[in-house]
gemmi code that builds the backbone of each chain (N, CA, C; Angstrom):
import gemmi

chains = {
    "A": [
        ("ASN", (3.596, -6.648, -43.811), (2.633, -5.837, -43.080), (3.335, -4.994, -42.041)),
        ("ALA", (3.167, -3.662, -42.134), (3.820, -2.789, -41.171), (3.032, -2.736, -39.870)),
        ("GLY", (1.689, -2.802, -39.921), (0.906, -2.718, -38.696), (0.821, -1.285, -38.225)),
        ("VAL", (1.335, -1.042, -37.003), (1.334, 0.298, -36.422), (2.774, 0.778, -36.336)),
        ("THR", (3.060, 1.914, -36.956), (4.416, 2.444, -36.990), (4.472, 3.777, -36.280)),
        ("GLN", (5.395, 3.909, -35.344), (5.560, 5.163, -34.611), (6.873, 5.830, -35.013)),
        ("THR", (6.794, 7.150, -35.169), (7.967, 7.937, -35.532), (8.041, 9.172, -34.650)),
        ("PRO", (9.194, 9.546, -34.054), (10.447, 8.782, -34.047), (10.439, 7.702, -32.979)),
        ("LYS", (11.499, 6.941, -32.869), (11.618, 5.924, -31.823), (12.235, 6.505, -30.554)),
        ("PHE", (13.085, 7.496, -30.701), (13.719, 8.138, -29.554), (13.793, 9.639, -29.812)),
        ("ARG", (13.704, 10.422, -28.730), (13.848, 11.865, -28.872), (14.192, 12.465, -27.531)),
        ("VAL", (15.098, 13.433, -27.555), (15.422, 14.202, -26.360), (15.068, 15.659, -26.639)),
        ("LEU", (14.317, 16.248, -25.731), (13.885, 17.634, -25.882), (14.329, 18.450, -24.678)),
        ("LYS", (14.404, 19.746, -24.872), (14.598, 20.649, -23.745), (13.237, 21.167, -23.290)),
        ("THR", (13.150, 21.499, -22.027), (11.905, 22.047, -21.482), (11.466, 23.250, -22.313)),
        ("GLY", (10.184, 23.263, -22.668), (9.632, 24.366, -23.436), (9.596, 24.125, -24.933)),
        ("GLN", (10.354, 23.155, -25.426), (10.323, 22.859, -26.850), (9.026, 22.141, -27.219)),
        ("SER", (8.716, 22.162, -28.491), (7.527, 21.472, -28.971), (7.936, 20.351, -29.916)),
        ("MET", (7.057, 19.371, -30.058), (7.305, 18.315, -31.017), (6.009, 17.548, -31.298)),
        ("THR", (6.046, 16.782, -32.359), (4.906, 15.965, -32.754), (5.348, 14.540, -32.946)),
        ("LEU", (4.601, 13.629, -32.331), (4.811, 12.195, -32.543), (3.802, 11.718, -33.576)),
        ("LEU", (4.287, 10.893, -34.507), (3.420, 10.404, -35.577), (3.129, 8.931, -35.394)),
        ("CYS", (1.879, 8.566, -35.586), (1.456, 7.179, -35.583), (0.755, 6.897, -36.902)),
        ("ALA", (1.174, 5.823, -37.569), (0.562, 5.443, -38.825), (0.176, 3.976, -38.781)),
        ("GLN", (-1.042, 3.668, -39.251), (-1.491, 2.269, -39.304), (-2.013, 1.963, -40.701)),
        ("ASP", (-1.751, 0.712, -41.130), (-2.133, 0.311, -42.481), (-3.203, -0.774, -42.465)),
        ("MET", (-3.979, -0.852, -41.386), (-4.979, -1.902, -41.234), (-6.405, -1.379, -41.416)),
        ("ASN", (-6.533, -0.142, -41.809), (-7.832, 0.478, -42.033), (-8.680, 0.528, -40.752)),
        ("HIS", (-8.011, 0.628, -39.609), (-8.726, 0.681, -38.342), (-9.392, 2.025, -38.135)),
        ("GLU", (-10.590, 1.982, -37.547), (-11.295, 3.221, -37.241), (-10.742, 3.886, -35.978)),
        ("TYR", (-10.420, 3.061, -34.977), (-10.053, 3.593, -33.675), (-8.527, 3.681, -33.549)),
        ("MET", (-8.063, 4.790, -32.987), (-6.640, 4.952, -32.687), (-6.484, 5.597, -31.326)),
        ("TYR", (-5.377, 5.283, -30.648), (-5.184, 5.671, -29.253), (-3.731, 6.117, -29.044)),
        ("TRP", (-3.533, 7.018, -28.108), (-2.203, 7.343, -27.601), (-2.171, 7.089, -26.099)),
        ("TYR", (-1.140, 6.334, -25.672), (-0.919, 6.035, -24.260), (0.472, 6.522, -23.865)),
        ("ARG", (0.647, 6.733, -22.568), (1.974, 6.888, -22.023), (2.190, 5.799, -20.970)),
        ("GLN", (3.418, 5.307, -20.916), (3.747, 4.254, -19.971), (4.860, 4.730, -19.052)),
        ("ASP", (4.584, 4.713, -17.775), (5.546, 5.107, -16.759), (5.688, 3.971, -15.758)),
        ("PRO", (6.870, 3.793, -15.170), (7.104, 2.671, -14.233), (6.054, 2.629, -13.126)),
        ("GLY", (5.468, 1.441, -12.940), (4.494, 1.247, -11.869), (3.129, 1.846, -12.117)),
        ("MET", (2.941, 2.457, -13.298), (1.660, 3.137, -13.584), (0.871, 2.446, -14.681)),
        ("GLY", (1.430, 1.431, -15.296), (0.741, 0.803, -16.413), (0.671, 1.741, -17.608)),
        ("LEU", (-0.315, 1.540, -18.446), (-0.537, 2.420, -19.592), (-1.710, 3.329, -19.281)),
        ("ARG", (-1.495, 4.608, -19.483), (-2.564, 5.573, -19.249), (-2.945, 6.246, -20.562)),
        ("LEU", (-4.224, 6.305, -20.815), (-4.732, 6.826, -22.079), (-4.668, 8.345, -22.092)),
        ("ILE", (-4.044, 8.887, -23.137), (-3.907, 10.345, -23.260), (-5.079, 10.904, -24.061)),
        ("HIS", (-5.174, 10.486, -25.310), (-6.279, 10.868, -26.190), (-6.582, 9.685, -27.096)),
        ("TYR", (-7.758, 9.722, -27.691), (-8.095, 8.680, -28.644), (-9.005, 9.249, -29.725)),
        ("SER", (-9.206, 8.419, -30.751), (-10.025, 8.846, -31.882), (-10.847, 7.666, -32.363)),
        ("VAL", (-12.124, 7.901, -32.624), (-13.000, 6.828, -33.110), (-13.260, 6.943, -34.608)),
        ("GLY", (-12.570, 7.836, -35.255), (-12.709, 7.965, -36.697), (-12.020, 9.219, -37.195)),
        ("GLU", (-11.828, 9.278, -38.518), (-11.184, 10.432, -39.129), (-11.911, 11.708, -38.731)),
        ("GLY", (-11.135, 12.700, -38.298), (-11.700, 13.989, -37.936), (-12.243, 14.077, -36.525)),
        ("THR", (-12.165, 12.987, -35.753), (-12.673, 12.990, -34.384), (-11.545, 12.735, -33.396)),
        ("THR", (-11.611, 13.375, -32.229), (-10.688, 13.091, -31.135), (-11.433, 13.209, -29.826)),
        ("ALA", (-10.899, 12.568, -28.783), (-11.514, 12.639, -27.459), (-10.426, 12.523, -26.404)),
        ("LYS", (-10.720, 13.073, -25.222), (-9.747, 13.031, -24.130), (-9.793, 11.691, -23.416)),
        ("GLY", (-8.610, 11.271, -22.960), (-8.506, 10.071, -22.144), (-8.317, 10.425, -20.689)),
        ("GLU", (-7.510, 9.633, -20.002), (-7.304, 9.823, -18.573), (-6.367, 10.974, -18.242)),
        ("VAL", (-5.338, 11.203, -19.074), (-4.300, 12.201, -18.779), (-4.038, 13.102, -19.983)),
        ("PRO", (-5.008, 13.907, -20.407), (-4.867, 14.690, -21.632), (-4.095, 16.007, -21.505)),
        ("ASP", (-3.916, 16.504, -20.282), (-3.339, 17.840, -20.111), (-1.912, 17.916, -20.645)),
        ("GLY", (-1.647, 18.985, -21.422), (-0.317, 19.193, -21.977), (-0.115, 18.561, -23.351)),
        ("TYR", (-1.141, 17.888, -23.853), (-1.057, 17.204, -25.147), (-2.207, 17.637, -26.052)),
        ("ASN", (-1.933, 17.627, -27.356), (-3.018, 17.801, -28.320), (-2.854, 16.726, -29.396)),
        ("VAL", (-3.950, 16.426, -30.082), (-3.938, 15.377, -31.101), (-4.713, 15.836, -32.327)),
        ("SER", (-4.407, 15.187, -33.449), (-5.194, 15.423, -34.662), (-5.293, 14.132, -35.465)),
        ("ARG", (-6.435, 13.959, -36.121), (-6.682, 12.770, -36.950), (-7.257, 13.273, -38.280)),
        ("LEU", (-6.401, 13.875, -39.078), (-6.838, 14.428, -40.359), (-7.030, 13.345, -41.407)),
        ("LYS", (-6.250, 12.268, -41.303), (-6.393, 11.127, -42.198), (-6.656, 9.884, -41.360)),
        ("LYS", (-7.408, 8.979, -41.889), (-7.794, 7.784, -41.144), (-6.573, 7.003, -40.668)),
        ("GLN", (-5.523, 6.957, -41.473), (-4.390, 6.110, -41.135), (-3.398, 6.768, -40.180)),
        ("ASN", (-3.544, 8.060, -39.916), (-2.559, 8.770, -39.092), (-3.186, 9.399, -37.863)),
        ("PHE", (-2.450, 9.354, -36.764), (-2.895, 9.972, -35.520), (-1.679, 10.658, -34.910)),
        ("LEU", (-1.722, 11.985, -34.813), (-0.583, 12.765, -34.364), (-0.769, 13.210, -32.917)),
        ("LEU", (0.299, 13.108, -32.145), (0.300, 13.573, -30.764), (1.283, 14.726, -30.647)),
        ("GLY", (0.813, 15.874, -30.176), (1.649, 17.053, -30.065), (1.895, 17.469, -28.625)),
        ("LEU", (3.131, 17.916, -28.387), (3.471, 18.550, -27.120), (3.828, 19.992, -27.460)),
        ("GLU", (3.039, 20.939, -27.011), (3.271, 22.342, -27.379), (4.430, 22.947, -26.618)),
        ("SER", (4.557, 22.616, -25.337), (5.620, 23.151, -24.499), (6.040, 22.041, -23.540)),
        ("ALA", (7.058, 21.291, -23.937), (7.420, 20.083, -23.201), (7.871, 20.396, -21.776)),
        ("ALA", (7.472, 19.493, -20.864), (7.847, 19.596, -19.453), (8.508, 18.288, -19.022)),
        ("PRO", (9.409, 18.339, -18.034), (10.064, 17.102, -17.574), (9.087, 16.006, -17.170)),
        ("SER", (7.894, 16.369, -16.692), (6.891, 15.376, -16.300), (6.360, 14.585, -17.490)),
        ("GLN", (6.652, 15.048, -18.690), (6.217, 14.338, -19.886), (7.268, 13.348, -20.398)),
        ("THR", (8.356, 13.218, -19.681), (9.319, 12.163, -19.974), (8.635, 10.826, -19.766)),
        ("SER", (8.621, 9.997, -20.820), (7.852, 8.760, -20.752), (8.112, 7.946, -22.012)),
        ("VAL", (7.497, 6.773, -22.056), (7.441, 6.007, -23.294), (6.016, 6.115, -23.809)),
        ("TYR", (5.869, 6.524, -25.053), (4.556, 6.750, -25.641), (4.229, 5.631, -26.622)),
        ("PHE", (3.030, 5.089, -26.480), (2.577, 4.025, -27.368), (1.322, 4.456, -28.106)),
        ("CYS", (1.308, 4.110, -29.366), (0.121, 4.279, -30.187), (-0.496, 2.900, -30.413)),
        ("ALA", (-1.816, 2.856, -30.527), (-2.517, 1.609, -30.805), (-3.689, 1.887, -31.728)),
        ("SER", (-4.130, 0.858, -32.440), (-5.303, 1.010, -33.294), (-6.140, -0.257, -33.223)),
        ("SER", (-7.420, -0.131, -33.580), (-8.300, -1.294, -33.536), (-9.563, -1.031, -34.351)),
        ("TYR", (-10.293, -2.119, -34.614), (-11.675, -2.013, -35.052), (-12.525, -1.924, -33.795)),
        ("SER", (-13.322, -0.947, -33.642), (-14.270, -0.741, -32.531), (-13.947, -1.543, -31.297)),
        ("THR", (-14.694, -2.629, -31.011), (-14.525, -3.338, -29.745), (-13.458, -4.428, -29.791)),
        ("GLN", (-12.763, -4.548, -30.873), (-11.732, -5.582, -30.981), (-10.460, -5.169, -30.264)),
        ("PRO", (-9.585, -6.124, -29.933), (-8.331, -5.785, -29.263), (-7.458, -4.867, -30.104)),
        ("GLN", (-6.580, -4.218, -29.442), (-5.739, -3.226, -30.104), (-4.429, -3.828, -30.611)),
        ("HIS", (-3.917, -3.203, -31.670), (-2.571, -3.484, -32.165), (-1.693, -2.313, -31.753)),
        ("PHE", (-0.534, -2.610, -31.178), (0.332, -1.567, -30.654), (1.565, -1.357, -31.522)),
        ("GLY", (2.053, -0.111, -31.526), (3.354, 0.196, -32.085), (4.445, -0.158, -31.089)),
        ("ASP", (5.692, 0.056, -31.488), (6.827, -0.320, -30.640), (7.228, 0.765, -29.647)),
        ("GLY", (6.577, 1.919, -29.708), (6.829, 2.947, -28.713), (7.807, 4.011, -29.139)),
        ("THR", (7.677, 5.173, -28.489), (8.608, 6.284, -28.655), (9.110, 6.669, -27.272)),
        ("ARG", (10.422, 6.627, -27.106), (11.024, 7.023, -25.822), (11.351, 8.510, -25.882)),
        ("LEU", (10.709, 9.268, -25.019), (10.863, 10.720, -25.027), (11.442, 11.176, -23.691)),
        ("SER", (12.529, 11.925, -23.755), (13.145, 12.489, -22.550), (13.106, 14.000, -22.643)),
        ("ILE", (12.636, 14.633, -21.570), (12.569, 16.088, -21.508), (13.557, 16.559, -20.439)),
        ("LEU", (14.531, 17.339, -20.881), (15.572, 17.792, -19.947), (15.238, 19.164, -19.380)),
    ],
    "B": [
        ("ALA", (-18.328, 2.744, -13.137), (-17.095, 2.774, -13.934), (-16.384, 1.433, -13.824)),
        ("GLN", (-15.711, 1.077, -14.896), (-14.966, -0.168, -14.887), (-13.493, 0.108, -14.659)),
        ("SER", (-12.832, -0.828, -13.954), (-11.396, -0.753, -13.786), (-10.881, -2.151, -13.530)),
        ("VAL", (-9.573, -2.287, -13.578), (-8.949, -3.567, -13.281), (-7.857, -3.359, -12.255)),
        ("THR", (-7.688, -4.359, -11.390), (-6.646, -4.354, -10.377), (-5.817, -5.607, -10.520)),
        ("GLN", (-4.519, -5.432, -10.689), (-3.617, -6.558, -10.768), (-2.908, -6.686, -9.429)),
        ("LEU", (-2.981, -7.867, -8.864), (-2.402, -8.107, -7.549), (-0.971, -8.586, -7.711)),
        ("GLY", (-0.032, -7.794, -7.182), (1.377, -8.145, -7.278), (2.034, -7.470, -8.461)),
        ("SER", (2.935, -6.538, -8.193), (3.639, -5.870, -9.283), (4.777, -6.732, -9.817)),
        ("HIS", (5.246, -7.689, -8.994), (6.297, -8.621, -9.394), (5.917, -10.021, -8.911)),
        ("VAL", (6.079, -10.994, -9.799), (5.848, -12.392, -9.453), (7.031, -13.201, -9.962)),
        ("SER", (7.550, -14.070, -9.102), (8.664, -14.939, -9.494), (8.232, -16.388, -9.384)),
        ("VAL", (8.523, -17.162, -10.424), (8.251, -18.589, -10.416), (9.454, -19.312, -10.988)),
        ("SER", (9.602, -20.566, -10.591), (10.678, -21.386, -11.128), (10.307, -21.914, -12.501)),
        ("GLU", (11.298, -22.122, -13.336), (11.050, -22.715, -14.650), (10.366, -24.063, -14.464)),
        ("GLY", (9.272, -24.271, -15.206), (8.513, -25.508, -15.098), (7.367, -25.448, -14.105)),
        ("ALA", (7.317, -24.425, -13.278), (6.254, -24.288, -12.286), (5.038, -23.583, -12.884)),
        ("LEU", (3.933, -23.657, -12.126), (2.693, -22.992, -12.540), (2.839, -21.480, -12.476)),
        ("VAL", (2.327, -20.815, -13.501), (2.256, -19.359, -13.502), (0.820, -18.949, -13.191)),
        ("LEU", (0.659, -18.047, -12.217), (-0.658, -17.499, -11.882), (-0.507, -15.999, -11.696)),
        ("LEU", (-1.130, -15.240, -12.574), (-1.139, -13.782, -12.475), (-2.582, -13.346, -12.246)),
        ("ARG", (-2.773, -12.540, -11.223), (-4.126, -12.216, -10.772), (-4.647, -10.894, -11.305)),
        ("CYS", (-5.923, -10.908, -11.675), (-6.589, -9.699, -12.155), (-8.023, -9.719, -11.661)),
        ("ASN", (-8.445, -8.659, -11.032), (-9.840, -8.478, -10.631), (-10.385, -7.235, -11.313)),
        ("TYR", (-11.639, -7.314, -11.701), (-12.249, -6.191, -12.397), (-13.440, -5.702, -11.611)),
        ("SER", (-13.801, -4.480, -11.846), (-15.027, -3.932, -11.273), (-15.890, -3.483, -12.444)),
        ("SER", (-17.080, -4.012, -12.495), (-17.948, -3.687, -13.608), (-19.391, -3.935, -13.237)),
        ("SER", (-20.252, -3.094, -13.710), (-21.680, -3.277, -13.449), (-22.359, -4.058, -14.569)),
        ("VAL", (-21.639, -4.279, -15.642), (-22.164, -5.045, -16.774), (-21.113, -6.054, -17.202)),
        ("PRO", (-21.508, -7.116, -17.937), (-20.495, -8.086, -18.397), (-19.423, -7.370, -19.204)),
        ("PRO", (-18.190, -7.579, -18.824), (-17.094, -6.822, -19.441), (-16.449, -7.546, -20.613)),
        ("TYR", (-15.736, -6.758, -21.425), (-14.747, -7.321, -22.339), (-13.401, -7.229, -21.603)),
        ("LEU", (-12.719, -8.349, -21.455), (-11.457, -8.390, -20.715), (-10.337, -8.922, -21.590)),
        ("PHE", (-9.141, -8.434, -21.352), (-7.989, -8.807, -22.158), (-6.771, -9.024, -21.270)),
        ("TRP", (-5.869, -9.867, -21.754), (-4.521, -9.931, -21.211), (-3.548, -9.635, -22.351)),
        ("TYR", (-2.592, -8.741, -22.033), (-1.536, -8.399, -22.970), (-0.189, -8.736, -22.336)),
        ("VAL", (0.821, -8.977, -23.196), (2.181, -9.201, -22.733), (3.089, -8.172, -23.397)),
        ("GLN", (4.066, -7.713, -22.619), (5.041, -6.762, -23.156), (6.441, -7.279, -22.870)),
        ("TYR", (7.189, -7.569, -23.940), (8.579, -7.948, -23.808), (9.432, -6.676, -23.801)),
        ("PRO", (10.632, -6.747, -23.258), (11.469, -5.537, -23.130), (11.615, -4.779, -24.441)),
        ("ASN", (11.427, -3.472, -24.341), (11.605, -2.555, -25.473), (10.669, -2.845, -26.647)),
        ("GLN", (9.515, -3.419, -26.350), (8.533, -3.680, -27.393), (7.172, -3.130, -26.973)),
        ("GLY", (6.260, -3.124, -27.925), (4.888, -2.756, -27.622), (4.149, -3.930, -27.007)),
        ("LEU", (2.856, -3.773, -26.801), (2.052, -4.818, -26.176), (1.484, -5.759, -27.224)),
        ("GLN", (1.427, -7.050, -26.877), (0.842, -8.059, -27.754), (-0.341, -8.691, -27.025)),
        ("LEU", (-1.406, -8.946, -27.757), (-2.568, -9.578, -27.160), (-2.287, -11.047, -26.882)),
        ("LEU", (-2.532, -11.473, -25.639), (-2.423, -12.889, -25.270), (-3.753, -13.594, -25.470)),
        ("LEU", (-4.824, -12.971, -24.941), (-6.153, -13.560, -25.058), (-7.197, -12.525, -24.719)),
        ("LYS", (-8.458, -12.866, -25.051), (-9.550, -11.951, -24.772), (-10.782, -12.727, -24.325)),
        ("TYR", (-11.558, -12.120, -23.459), (-12.840, -12.665, -23.020), (-13.949, -11.768, -23.544)),
        ("THR", (-14.887, -12.404, -24.274), (-15.998, -11.612, -24.812), (-17.333, -12.284, -24.540)),
        ("SER", (-17.408, -13.070, -23.478), (-18.623, -13.732, -22.961), (-19.009, -15.001, -23.697)),
        ("ALA", (-18.236, -15.422, -24.690), (-18.576, -16.653, -25.413), (-18.266, -17.892, -24.584)),
        ("ALA", (-17.189, -17.871, -23.815), (-16.786, -19.016, -22.993), (-16.027, -18.482, -21.795)),
        ("THR", (-16.201, -19.129, -20.640), (-15.552, -18.617, -19.429), (-14.074, -18.963, -19.372)),
        ("LEU", (-13.671, -20.064, -20.006), (-12.263, -20.428, -20.060), (-11.733, -20.049, -21.436)),
        ("VAL", (-10.773, -19.160, -21.442), (-10.254, -18.628, -22.690), (-8.814, -19.080, -22.880)),
        ("LYS", (-8.535, -19.649, -24.025), (-7.168, -20.073, -24.329), (-6.505, -19.032, -25.218)),
        ("GLY", (-5.223, -18.752, -24.910), (-4.506, -17.763, -25.683), (-3.261, -18.351, -26.315)),
        ("ILE", (-2.366, -17.456, -26.683), (-1.131, -17.895, -27.322), (-0.105, -18.306, -26.276)),
        ("ASN", (0.908, -19.032, -26.711), (2.034, -19.430, -25.868), (1.635, -20.263, -24.659)),
        ("GLY", (0.518, -20.977, -24.736), (0.102, -21.871, -23.669), (-0.617, -21.213, -22.501)),
        ("PHE", (-0.893, -19.922, -22.599), (-1.612, -19.209, -21.541), (-3.123, -19.398, -21.678)),
        ("GLU", (-3.799, -19.354, -20.543), (-5.251, -19.340, -20.536), (-5.731, -18.526, -19.354)),
        ("ALA", (-6.986, -18.111, -19.406), (-7.567, -17.328, -18.322), (-9.011, -17.760, -18.135)),
        ("GLU", (-9.468, -17.716, -16.899), (-10.838, -18.116, -16.593), (-11.611, -16.924, -16.034)),
        ("PHE", (-12.734, -16.647, -16.635), (-13.618, -15.577, -16.168), (-14.520, -16.138, -15.078)),
        ("LYS", (-14.443, -15.550, -13.893), (-15.286, -15.965, -12.773), (-16.099, -14.765, -12.307)),
        ("LYS", (-17.360, -14.772, -12.692), (-18.216, -13.642, -12.364), (-18.395, -13.497, -10.860)),
        ("SER", (-18.546, -14.632, -10.158), (-18.792, -14.573, -8.712), (-17.629, -13.950, -7.953)),
        ("GLU", (-16.424, -14.078, -8.513), (-15.232, -13.527, -7.872), (-14.750, -12.256, -8.570)),
        ("THR", (-15.429, -11.838, -9.600), (-15.019, -10.712, -10.470), (-13.535, -10.814, -10.799)),
        ("SER", (-13.135, -12.022, -11.235), (-11.726, -12.246, -11.509), (-11.509, -12.752, -12.926)),
        ("PHE", (-10.309, -12.543, -13.410), (-9.900, -13.010, -14.742), (-8.415, -13.309, -14.655)),
        ("HIS", (-8.060, -14.328, -13.885), (-6.664, -14.653, -13.628), (-6.033, -15.381, -14.807)),
        ("LEU", (-4.761, -15.096, -15.044), (-4.008, -15.695, -16.148), (-3.159, -16.840, -15.614)),
        ("THR", (-3.173, -17.981, -16.297), (-2.388, -19.121, -15.848), (-1.655, -19.775, -17.014)),
        ("LYS", (-0.583, -20.478, -16.639), (0.142, -21.326, -17.585), (0.700, -22.483, -16.767)),
        ("PRO", (0.474, -23.728, -17.197), (0.847, -24.873, -16.372), (2.346, -24.970, -16.078)),
        ("SER", (3.182, -24.592, -17.043), (4.615, -24.796, -16.887), (5.370, -23.598, -17.452)),
        ("ALA", (6.029, -22.873, -16.582), (6.713, -21.649, -17.002), (7.967, -21.961, -17.801)),
        ("HIS", (8.222, -21.103, -18.776), (9.432, -21.193, -19.589), (10.188, -19.892, -19.455)),
        ("MET", (11.489, -19.972, -19.630), (12.317, -18.763, -19.497), (11.832, -17.642, -20.413)),
        ("SER", (11.322, -17.996, -21.561), (10.869, -16.989, -22.523), (9.592, -16.272, -22.083)),
        ("ASP", (8.970, -16.747, -20.988), (7.759, -16.084, -20.486), (8.066, -14.856, -19.651)),
        ("ALA", (9.323, -14.630, -19.357), (9.703, -13.455, -18.572), (9.339, -12.193, -19.339)),
        ("ALA", (8.450, -11.398, -18.750), (7.915, -10.211, -19.432), (7.007, -9.486, -18.447)),
        ("GLU", (6.389, -8.415, -18.915), (5.382, -7.737, -18.116), (4.019, -8.038, -18.710)),
        ("TYR", (3.059, -8.308, -17.840), (1.730, -8.718, -18.264), (0.706, -7.704, -17.760)),
        ("PHE", (-0.204, -7.347, -18.662), (-1.225, -6.354, -18.341), (-2.613, -6.929, -18.557)),
        ("CYS", (-3.451, -6.741, -17.563), (-4.877, -7.028, -17.675), (-5.567, -5.734, -18.100)),
        ("ALA", (-6.608, -5.853, -18.920), (-7.276, -4.652, -19.401), (-8.761, -4.914, -19.575)),
        ("VAL", (-9.548, -3.854, -19.487), (-10.998, -3.948, -19.648), (-11.449, -2.868, -20.620)),
        ("ARG", (-12.430, -3.221, -21.463), (-12.965, -2.211, -22.373), (-14.044, -1.406, -21.670)),
        ("LEU", (-13.938, -0.118, -21.777), (-14.914, 0.805, -21.217), (-15.386, 1.707, -22.347)),
        ("ASP", (-16.570, 1.457, -22.868), (-17.113, 2.187, -24.019), (-16.119, 2.123, -25.170)),
        ("ASP", (-15.588, 3.249, -25.603), (-14.651, 3.268, -26.726), (-13.201, 3.134, -26.298)),
        ("LYS", (-12.960, 2.949, -25.006), (-11.589, 2.959, -24.505), (-11.235, 1.617, -23.892)),
        ("ILE", (-9.938, 1.350, -23.808), (-9.454, 0.194, -23.061), (-8.622, 0.711, -21.902)),
        ("ILE", (-8.980, 0.284, -20.699), (-8.293, 0.712, -19.485), (-7.402, -0.423, -19.000)),
        ("PHE", (-6.138, -0.102, -18.728), (-5.158, -1.110, -18.349), (-4.900, -1.114, -16.841)),
        ("GLY", (-4.595, -2.318, -16.330), (-4.056, -2.416, -14.989), (-2.623, -1.925, -14.973)),
        ("LYS", (-2.030, -1.911, -13.780), (-0.680, -1.367, -13.648), (0.414, -2.349, -14.025)),
        ("GLY", (0.048, -3.584, -14.314), (1.015, -4.541, -14.812), (1.636, -5.403, -13.729)),
        ("THR", (2.028, -6.621, -14.133), (2.759, -7.547, -13.264), (3.974, -8.031, -14.036)),
        ("ARG", (5.138, -7.819, -13.433), (6.356, -8.291, -14.081), (6.625, -9.718, -13.620)),
        ("LEU", (6.726, -10.627, -14.575), (6.946, -12.046, -14.296), (8.426, -12.367, -14.457)),
        ("HIS", (9.012, -12.914, -13.378), (10.405, -13.344, -13.392), (10.437, -14.863, -13.360)),
        ("ILE", (11.265, -15.462, -14.194), (11.388, -16.915, -14.234), (12.751, -17.295, -13.663)),
        ("LEU", (12.731, -18.114, -12.624), (13.959, -18.532, -11.951), (14.443, -19.854, -12.541)),
        ("PRO", (15.726, -19.953, -12.852), (16.231, -21.210, -13.454), (16.281, -22.345, -12.442)),
    ],
}
model = gemmi.Model(1)
for chain_id, residues in chains.items():
    chain = gemmi.Chain(chain_id)
    for i, (resn, *xyz) in enumerate(residues, 1):
        res = gemmi.Residue()
        res.name, res.seqid = resn, gemmi.SeqId(i, " ")
        for name, pos in zip(("N", "CA", "C"), xyz):
            atom = gemmi.Atom()
            atom.name, atom.element = name, gemmi.Element(name[0])
            atom.pos, atom.b_iso = gemmi.Position(*pos), 0.0
            res.add_atom(atom)
        chain.add_residue(res)
    model.add_chain(chain)
structure = gemmi.Structure()
structure.add_model(model)
structure.setup_entities()
């Protein structure tokens, strides 16, 4: 069982570059989430999705876009990366009100 | 609005001693509450969840938490700490379709 898989695991970008983080889950979960984790800040919700074709904003959505074209995939995009977006990004998925399953994270550095 | 507050960003206990990690929530309705653990360079794993079935909830690795409505608390405990318990612990609450996390408590185990 793969669970939740995040790609890539590490990435270094220059300011202004764009990139897409991929999250894939094989548990047929309806709900998927993107978080960022920064020291002393816990996990903050960026965007989430309650089903294929739907997305919604979380606590810190600015500078990010998402798409959920297929139920098993949830993509997080940075159109123009900024140093403030240096962080560890986590994807999670769940059935509605059930606890979430997390991926192992993507470490992103913006120079 | 619901939120969680974790008291103490760092807690140190001796091996074999009681572990107590504090979490208080604010909610106008009975909440869904969770504790997660994060080991270095990994994603979050669910320790236990409260869903109103029982006030004392037992989780994995010998952890348990007690829901106290009068104190709006959901503190995590373990009778005897082990070196392998060293990690970061997050309290979380479900808010509609989202899960909101506390800022985390890093647990240090002293030999």
